[in-house]
C-alpha positions in Angstrom: 0.0 0.0 -0.1 1.6 3.2 -1.0 0.2 6.4 1.2 0.8 10.3 -1.1 -1.2 13.3 -0.4 -4.1 11.5 2.0 -4.9 9.0 -0.3 -3.9 5.7 -0.3 -3.3 3.4 -3.4 -2.8 0.0 -4.4 1.1 0.5 -6.6 2.4 3.3 -8.1 0.3 2.7 -11.6 -2.8 3.9 -8.8 -1.5 5.9 -8.3 -0.3 7.4 -11.5 -4.2 6.3 -12.9 -5.3 8.3 -10.1 -3.4 11.9 -12.5 -5.6 11.0 -15.6 -8.7 9.1 -14.2 -11.6 10.4 -14.9 -13.6 11.6 -18.2 -12.1 14.5 -19.3 -8.1 14.9 -17.5 -6.4 12.6 -20.4 -8.4 14.0 -23.6 -7.8 17.8 -22.2 -3.6 16.4 -21.8 -3.8 14.9 -25.5 -5.3 18.3 -26.6 -2.3 20.3 -24.8 -0.1 18.0 -26.2 0.0 20.2 -29.7 1.0 23.4 -27.6 -0.6 26.1 -25.3 -4.6 26.6 -25.6 -6.1 29.2 -23.9 -9.9 28.3 -21.9 -12.7 28.3 -24.8 -10.3 26.8 -27.1 -10.1 23.7 -24.6 -13.3 24.0 -23.5 -14.7 24.2 -27.0 -12.8 21.6 -29.1 -13.2 19.4 -25.6 -16.6 18.8 -27.1 -19.5 18.6 -24.5 -17.4 19.2 -20.9 -18.8 21.9 -18.8 -17.1 25.5 -18.0 -17.8 24.1 -14.1 -15.7 20.4 -15.0 -13.1 22.3 -17.4 -12.1 24.3 -14.4 -12.3 21.6 -11.6 -9.9 19.3 -14.0 -8.0 21.9 -15.1 -7.6 22.8 -11.3 -6.2 19.5 -10.5 -3.8 19.2 -13.3 -1.9 22.7 -12.3 -2.1 20.6 -9.0 -0.6 17.7 -9.9 2.0 20.0 -11.9 0.7 18.2 -15.0 -0.4 21.6 -17.3 0.7 24.6 -16.1 -1.4 28.2 -15.4 0.0 31.1 -17.6 -2.1 34.7 -17.3 -0.4 37.5 -19.2 -0.1 40.7 -17.7 -2.9 42.0 -20.4 -6.2 43.9 -21.0 -9.0 42.1 -21.8 -7.0 39.6 -18.9 -4.9 36.3 -21.1 -4.9 32.5 -19.5 -3.3 29.9 -21.4 -2.2 26.1 -20.4 0.5 24.3 -21.3 2.0 20.8 -20.2 4.8 20.4 -17.7 7.5 18.7 -18.6 6.2 16.0 -16.5 2.1 16.3 -18.3 4.5 16.2 -21.5 5.7 12.8 -20.3 2.0 11.6 -19.2 0.3 12.5 -22.8 2.6 10.9 -24.9 2.3 7.5 -23.1 -1.2 8.4 -23.0 -0.7 9.4 -26.9 0.5 5.6 -27.1 -2.6 4.4 -26.1 -4.4 6.5 -28.8 -2.3 4.9 -31.5 -3.5 1.6 -29.8 -7.1 2.5 -29.9 -7.1 3.9 -33.5 -5.6 -0.1 -34.3 -8.2 -2.3 -32.8 -10.6 0.0 -32.4 -11.0 2.8 -35.5 -12.7 -0.2 -38.0 -15.4 -1.1 -35.1 -16.2 3.0 -34.3 -18.9 4.3 -35.2 -18.2 8.2 -35.7 -21.6 10.4 -34.4 
């Protein structure tokens, strides 16, 4: 058993998976893989995530040191989100899972 940030995990894999657990975290990381994005851009390309949930997930990813929130001193205010080095490594692993999914499921999945 592993204890980290007052949570208990079965193993290191369980701890790592907690970083991307849920519907939106891995999707957000994949979209940031191509470069920094603004909030509304992320909301648009994640297709269906609410403002509240996106805000929560971005904050969680920032707390886990997977992304960085950059606030520019401009008027109107400009904020971007970008992957940290740690987040880029994780996003690379997620991209490999995406390639695996494309290989085995692309011909049997219906597009919406």
